[in-house]
C-alpha positions as CSV (number, residue, x, y, z in Angstrom):
1,M,-28.7,-2.2,-6.7
2,K,-28.5,-1.1,-10.3
3,S,-24.9,-1.5,-11.1
4,I,-22.2,-3.9,-9.7
5,L,-18.5,-3.6,-10.6
6,C,-16.2,-6.7,-10.5
7,P,-12.5,-6.1,-11.2
8,T,-10.6,-9.1,-12.6
9,D,-7.0,-10.0,-13.3
10,F,-8.1,-13.3,-15.0
11,S,-6.8,-15.3,-12.0
12,D,-8.7,-18.2,-10.3
13,P,-9.6,-16.1,-7.2
14,S,-11.0,-13.3,-9.5
15,E,-13.1,-15.9,-11.4
16,I,-14.6,-17.0,-8.1
17,A,-15.4,-13.3,-7.3
18,L,-17.0,-12.9,-10.7
19,E,-19.2,-15.9,-10.1
20,A,-20.2,-14.4,-6.8
21,A,-20.8,-11.0,-8.4
22,A,-23.0,-12.7,-11.0
23,R,-25.2,-14.2,-8.2
24,L,-25.5,-10.8,-6.6
25,A,-26.4,-9.2,-9.9
26,R,-29.0,-11.8,-10.7
27,H,-30.6,-11.4,-7.2
28,E,-30.6,-7.6,-7.5
29,N,-31.5,-7.6,-11.2
30,A,-28.5,-5.3,-11.7
31,E,-26.1,-4.8,-14.5
32,L,-22.7,-6.4,-14.0
33,L,-19.6,-4.5,-15.1
34,V,-16.5,-6.7,-15.5
35,L,-13.3,-4.6,-15.4
36,H,-9.7,-5.3,-16.2
37,V,-7.0,-2.8,-15.6
38,T,-3.7,-3.0,-17.5
39,P,-0.6,-1.0,-16.6
40,P,0.4,2.1,-18.7
41,L,1.9,0.9,-22.0
42,E,5.3,1.9,-23.3
43,P,5.9,2.8,-27.0
44,V,6.9,-0.2,-29.1
45,L,9.2,-0.1,-32.1
46,G,7.3,-0.6,-35.4
47,I,4.0,0.7,-34.0
48,A,2.9,4.1,-35.4
49,S,1.8,5.4,-32.1
50,T,1.1,4.5,-28.5
51,L,-2.6,5.1,-29.1
52,E,-2.6,2.6,-31.9
53,F,-0.9,0.1,-29.6
54,E,-3.3,0.8,-26.8
55,E,-6.3,0.2,-29.1
56,G,-4.9,-3.2,-30.1
57,V,-4.4,-4.1,-26.4
58,R,-8.0,-3.0,-25.5
59,E,-9.4,-5.1,-28.3
60,E,-7.5,-8.2,-27.1
61,I,-8.4,-7.7,-23.5
62,T,-12.1,-7.1,-24.4
63,E,-12.1,-10.4,-26.2
64,R,-10.7,-12.1,-23.1
65,L,-13.3,-10.5,-20.9
66,C,-16.1,-11.5,-23.2
67,A,-14.9,-15.1,-23.0
68,L,-14.6,-14.9,-19.2
69,I,-18.2,-13.5,-19.0
70,E,-19.4,-16.4,-21.2
71,K,-17.7,-18.8,-18.8
72,C,-18.6,-17.4,-15.4
73,V,-21.8,-15.4,-15.9
74,P,-25.2,-16.9,-16.6
75,P,-27.0,-15.8,-19.8
76,D,-29.8,-14.1,-17.8
77,V,-27.4,-11.7,-16.1
78,R,-26.7,-8.4,-18.0
79,A,-22.9,-8.2,-18.1
80,S,-20.5,-5.8,-20.0
81,P,-16.7,-5.7,-20.3
82,L,-14.7,-2.7,-19.3
83,V,-11.0,-2.1,-20.0
84,S,-8.9,0.6,-18.4
85,I,-5.2,1.5,-18.7
86,G,-3.5,3.0,-15.7
87,Q,-2.8,2.4,-12.0
88,V,-5.0,-0.4,-10.8
89,V,-6.6,1.0,-7.6
90,V,-7.1,4.4,-9.2
91,E,-8.8,3.0,-12.2
92,I,-11.1,0.7,-10.2
93,R,-12.2,3.7,-8.1
94,R,-12.7,5.8,-11.2
95,A,-14.7,3.1,-12.9
96,A,-16.9,2.8,-9.9
97,E,-17.5,6.5,-9.9
98,R,-18.2,6.8,-13.7
99,Q,-20.5,3.8,-13.7
100,Q,-22.2,4.9,-10.5
101,A,-21.6,1.4,-9.1
102,D,-23.7,0.5,-6.0
103,A,-21.2,-2.1,-4.9
104,I,-17.8,-3.7,-5.8
105,V,-17.1,-7.4,-5.7
106,I,-13.4,-8.2,-5.5
107,A,-11.2,-11.2,-4.5
108,T,-7.9,-11.1,-2.6
109,H,-5.1,-13.4,-3.3
110,G,-4.2,-13.7,0.3
111,R,-0.7,-12.5,-0.3
112,A,1.3,-12.3,3.0
113,G,4.8,-11.8,4.3
114,W,7.4,-9.7,2.4
115,A,5.3,-9.8,-0.9
116,R,2.4,-8.1,0.8
117,L,4.7,-5.4,2.4
118,A,6.4,-4.8,-0.9
119,F,3.5,-4.7,-3.2
120,G,0.4,-4.4,-1.0
121,S,-3.0,-5.8,-1.9
122,V,-5.3,-4.3,-4.5
123,A,-8.3,-5.6,-2.5
124,D,-7.1,-3.9,0.7
125,A,-6.6,-0.6,-1.1
126,V,-10.0,-0.8,-2.8
127,M,-11.6,-1.5,0.6
128,R,-10.0,1.6,2.1
129,E,-10.6,4.0,-0.8
130,A,-13.9,2.9,-2.4
131,A,-16.9,5.2,-1.9
132,C,-19.4,2.3,-2.1
133,P,-19.7,-1.0,-0.2
134,V,-17.2,-3.7,-1.2
135,F,-18.0,-7.4,-1.1
136,A,-14.6,-9.0,-0.5
137,I,-13.9,-12.7,-1.2
138,G,-10.9,-13.9,0.8
139,P,-8.8,-17.0,0.2
140,E,-10.6,-19.1,2.9
141,C,-14.0,-18.2,1.4
142,A,-12.8,-19.0,-2.1
143,A,-11.6,-22.4,-1.0
144,R,-15.0,-23.6,0.2
145,P,-16.6,-26.5,-1.6
146,R,-18.5,-25.5,-4.8
147,R,-17.3,-22.0,-4.3
148,A,-20.3,-21.1,-2.2
149,C,-19.7,-17.3,-1.9
150,L,-22.6,-14.9,-1.6
151,E,-25.3,-17.6,-1.5
152,F,-28.8,-16.1,-1.4
153,P,-30.9,-15.6,0.6
154,F,-28.7,-14.9,3.6
155,R,-29.6,-16.8,6.7
156,Q,-27.1,-15.6,9.2
157,V,-25.4,-12.2,9.2
158,L,-22.5,-11.4,11.6
159,C,-21.7,-7.8,12.5
160,P,-18.8,-7.1,14.9
161,T,-18.9,-3.8,16.7
162,D,-16.3,-1.9,18.7
163,W,-18.8,0.8,19.6
164,S,-17.1,3.3,17.2
165,A,-19.1,5.5,14.8
166,P,-18.1,3.5,11.7
167,S,-19.1,0.2,13.3
168,E,-22.4,1.7,14.4
169,R,-23.1,2.5,10.8
170,A,-22.2,-1.1,9.9
171,V,-24.7,-2.4,12.5
172,E,-27.4,-0.2,10.9
173,Q,-26.6,-1.8,7.4
174,A,-26.6,-5.3,8.9
175,F,-30.1,-4.6,10.4
176,A,-31.3,-3.5,6.9
177,L,-29.9,-6.7,5.3
178,C,-31.4,-8.9,7.9
179,R,-34.8,-7.3,7.4
180,R,-34.6,-7.6,3.6
181,Y,-33.6,-11.3,3.6
182,N,-35.4,-12.3,6.8
183,A,-32.0,-13.4,8.2
184,E,-30.8,-13.8,11.8
185,L,-28.5,-11.1,13.1
186,L,-25.5,-11.9,15.3
187,L,-23.8,-9.0,17.0
188,L,-20.3,-9.6,18.3
189,H,-17.9,-7.6,20.5
190,V,-14.4,-8.8,21.1
191,V,-12.5,-7.9,24.3
192,E,-8.9,-7.9,23.4
193,P,-6.4,-9.0,26.1
194,P,-4.9,-5.8,27.8
195,C,-1.5,-5.4,29.5
196,F,-2.1,-5.8,33.2
197,T,-0.5,-3.7,35.9
198,V,-0.1,-4.7,39.5
199,S,-2.9,-2.4,40.7
200,E,-5.3,-3.7,38.1
201,L,-4.6,-7.3,39.1
202,E,-5.5,-6.4,42.7
203,E,-8.9,-5.0,41.6
204,E,-11.4,-6.5,39.2
205,P,-9.6,-8.0,36.2
206,V,-9.6,-5.6,33.2
207,W,-10.9,-8.2,30.8
208,R,-13.8,-9.1,33.1
209,K,-14.7,-5.4,33.5
210,R,-14.7,-4.9,29.8
211,H,-16.8,-8.0,29.3
212,R,-19.4,-6.7,31.7
213,E,-19.4,-3.3,30.1
214,A,-19.9,-4.8,26.7
215,K,-22.9,-6.8,28.0
216,E,-24.3,-3.5,29.4
217,K,-23.9,-1.8,26.1
218,F,-25.7,-4.5,24.2
219,A,-28.5,-4.2,26.8
220,A,-28.7,-0.5,26.2
221,L,-28.7,-1.1,22.4
222,R,-31.7,-3.4,22.7
223,E,-33.6,-0.7,24.6
224,S,-32.7,2.1,22.2
225,Q,-33.3,0.1,18.9
226,P,-36.3,-2.3,19.0
227,D,-35.0,-4.1,15.9
228,T,-32.0,-5.4,17.9
229,R,-34.1,-7.2,20.5
230,N,-34.2,-10.4,18.4
231,A,-30.5,-10.2,17.6
232,H,-28.2,-12.7,19.3
233,C,-25.4,-10.8,21.1
234,L,-22.0,-12.3,21.9
235,V,-19.0,-11.1,23.9
236,E,-15.7,-12.9,23.3
237,C,-12.2,-12.4,24.5
238,G,-9.1,-12.7,22.4
239,D,-7.6,-11.3,19.1
240,A,-10.4,-9.3,17.3
241,A,-9.8,-10.7,13.8
242,Q,-9.3,-14.3,15.0
243,E,-12.4,-14.2,17.1
244,I,-14.6,-12.7,14.4
245,A,-13.5,-15.3,11.9
246,R,-13.9,-18.1,14.5
247,V,-17.4,-17.0,15.5
248,A,-18.4,-16.6,11.8
249,R,-17.3,-20.2,11.1
250,G,-18.9,-21.6,14.2
251,E,-22.2,-19.9,13.6
252,E,-22.1,-20.7,9.9
253,A,-22.5,-17.0,9.0
254,D,-23.3,-16.3,5.3
255,L,-21.9,-12.8,5.5
256,I,-19.8,-10.6,7.8
257,V,-20.6,-6.9,7.8
258,M,-17.9,-4.5,8.9
259,S,-16.7,-1.0,8.4
260,T,-13.2,0.4,7.7
261,H,-11.9,2.7,10.4
262,G,-10.0,5.9,10.8
263,A,-8.1,6.0,14.1
264,S,-10.8,4.7,16.5
265,G,-11.9,1.5,18.1
266,W,-9.8,-1.6,17.5
267,A,-7.7,0.4,15.0
268,N,-6.5,3.0,17.5
269,G,-2.7,3.1,17.5
270,W,-2.6,-0.4,16.1
271,R,-3.6,-0.3,12.5
272,R,-0.4,1.5,11.4
273,A,1.7,-1.5,12.5
274,F,-0.4,-4.5,11.7
275,G,-3.1,-3.4,9.3
276,S,-6.8,-3.0,9.9
277,V,-9.0,-5.7,11.6
278,A,-11.1,-5.8,8.4
279,Q,-8.1,-6.8,6.4
280,K,-7.1,-9.5,8.8
281,V,-10.7,-10.9,9.0
282,L,-10.7,-11.1,5.2
283,G,-7.7,-13.3,5.3
284,Q,-9.3,-15.7,7.7
285,A,-13.0,-15.7,7.1
286,A,-14.8,-18.6,5.5
287,C,-17.6,-16.4,4.1
288,A,-17.7,-13.1,2.2
289,V,-17.0,-9.8,4.0
290,L,-19.1,-6.7,3.2
291,V,-16.8,-3.8,4.0
292,L,-18.6,-0.4,4.3
293,P,-16.8,2.9,3.8
294,A,-16.2,4.7,7.1
295,A,-16.3,8.2,5.6
296,P,-18.5,10.0,3.1
297,A,-17.8,9.6,-0.6
298,A,-14.5,11.1,-1.6
299,A,-14.2,13.8,-4.2
300,P,-14.2,12.6,-7.9
301,L,-10.7,11.8,-9.2
302,P,-9.2,14.1,-11.8
303,E,-8.9,12.7,-15.3
304,N,-5.1,12.6,-15.0
305,A,-5.0,10.8,-11.7
306,G,-3.8,7.5,-13.1
307,A,-1.0,9.2,-15.1
308,E,0.1,11.3,-12.1
309,A,0.2,8.2,-9.8
310,V,2.4,6.3,-12.3
311,K,4.6,9.4,-12.7
312,A,5.0,9.7,-9.0
313,A,5.9,6.0,-8.6
314,R,8.6,6.4,-11.2
């Protein structure tokens, strides 16, 4: 990695993410870019122009970012402040594109219930829309003693798979990480409880059949990819997100590697109502979650994207 972007809103969770980003930047010998996005500014009486007012806000936020960098980033890590004005998710994506960031490190506040439905989560939106990998720090991970997020080197990497194309790419990236850090790879498939019919109950139980099929797929994977022969493969039954978080905690995983989905795998017909498995895992995991983009990089944003988004919202 050459460049790592870490958005911050000056909250405690974002400070923890910045500390994790600093550890990653030090390990990769990469430049750390610390970004704060402020909403579009309205004209103020007594100020000659909005541009003059924005310049004053930029200077003030830059000073706060410099103080934050001094507090959270070791002196041997190259770090620079960035300030953007506009819609938060749009500006984070634009900054990642302009700076050619190899990864984004971001924290989520774990907002739930009506607040999440009304306002959404910036971290969730960044995970869905970013063209580069996103290291996400959830509330359970941030609450760990001594804030042990992204500790290097990794010793145990967990990669859940639902056999979809996006999760296959996540498995490939997990292999690469384990080779690089000489870490142990744990592959997991979760069989979610189905709705049984009378005919199915008379035959082999559906969950047992899927469990057997998953074992067969892992065996085929070992044959087709020699690197996986040393991987530990698990098949569990239950809610996908809960089981992934539970296994990660029980196996003391240092990192979970997942991919966002389109309409396949666990997300088929289910994501629209309850959100993606990756989002739910992030809310429960006791370690960082590396979320990989499921699709190729999106087209660059136009320069007026932030202004158009704000205009549309109004």
